[in-house]
N, C-alpha and C positions, 0 to 999 in steps of 0.2 A: 866384343860379343854383343849381339843384338837380343833384346827381349821382345817376345811376341805374345799377343793375346790370342788364344785359340778358342773358338767356339765349335759347335758340332760340324759346321760346314765351312768356316772361314778362319783365316789366319791374318792378324793385323800386326804389323811391325810397330813397336813403340820406340825403340832406340836403345841406348846403352842402359845397363842396370843402374848406373849413377843417375841418369836422367829420370828414371822411374822413381828411385828413392828420393830424389829431390822433390818430386811431386808430393810424396807422402810427408817429407820433412817440412815442406812449405805449408801444407795444411796443418800439421801439428803445431808448428811455431806461430804461424800467423792467425790461425783460426781457433785452435783448441786450447791454446795457452798451457800446453803440457798434459792435458787430459786426453791422451792419445786415443784410446778406444771408446771413450764414453760418449763423445759428441757425434761421431759418425761410425757406428759399429760395422756396418756392411762394408764401407770403404776402408776403414782403418784396421779392421780385423780380418774379415774374410778375403776381401780383394787384396789387401796388403800381404796376406799369407799365401796368395797364389791361386785361390779357388773361391768362386762365388756360386752358391747353390742356385738352381733354377728358381726355386720358390722365393729367393731373396732378390731377384733381379729388379723388381719394381722398387723395392726399398733402396737398392743401390742407385738406381736411376734418380730417385727423389733426392737422395743425399748429394749426388754429383751435381744436380741442378742448383741446390742450395750452396754448395761449395763454389761452383762457378760464379754465382751471383756475388758471393762474399769476396772472392779473389779479384773481382773486377775493381774493387776499391784500392788495390795495391799496384803501384808502378812496377815495371819489370825489375828495377834494381832492388826490390824487396824479396827477390827469389832467395830461398834458403837452399843452398847446394848441399850443405851438411849441417844438420842440427847440432852436432857435437863440436863443430868449428864454424860458428855463425859467420865468420869473416871470409870463409873459403868461397871462391868464385868458380863457375864452370870453366872448362878449358877454353871456351871461346870468349870469356870475359864479358864485356858489354857489347861485343860485336854481334848484334842480333838483327833480324829482319825488322823493317819499319812497320810490318803488319802486326808485330807484337806490341800492343799498346798498354797492356796491364797483365797481371798474373792469370786472369781468366783465359787468356789465349796463348800464354807462354808454352803450355804443354800440349798444344795441338800438333798432331803429326799428319803427314800426308794421308795416312789411312784413316 
């Protein structure tokens, strides 16, 4: 089943729910060191829970820019597929596009 982001006028396909959760788990483990909602509240609270209010979009965008910059420091093999089982790997394993050079571009989708 595919997860989508929906705005007033557009729908963007993200991928599987596991893929989206891996995004949040990777941020949690690699960047917040377990302080899940404290470091990036718009991303890890509102966005994680499925809704971001219009007045918080600028804050979310700022957080995502910081997150992307910090994820650039991690190689793709540092992906966290499941924070409850840190050794778990995605179904495709290490078979990823050569375009994926670090975790900042691991979660990029066609949309």
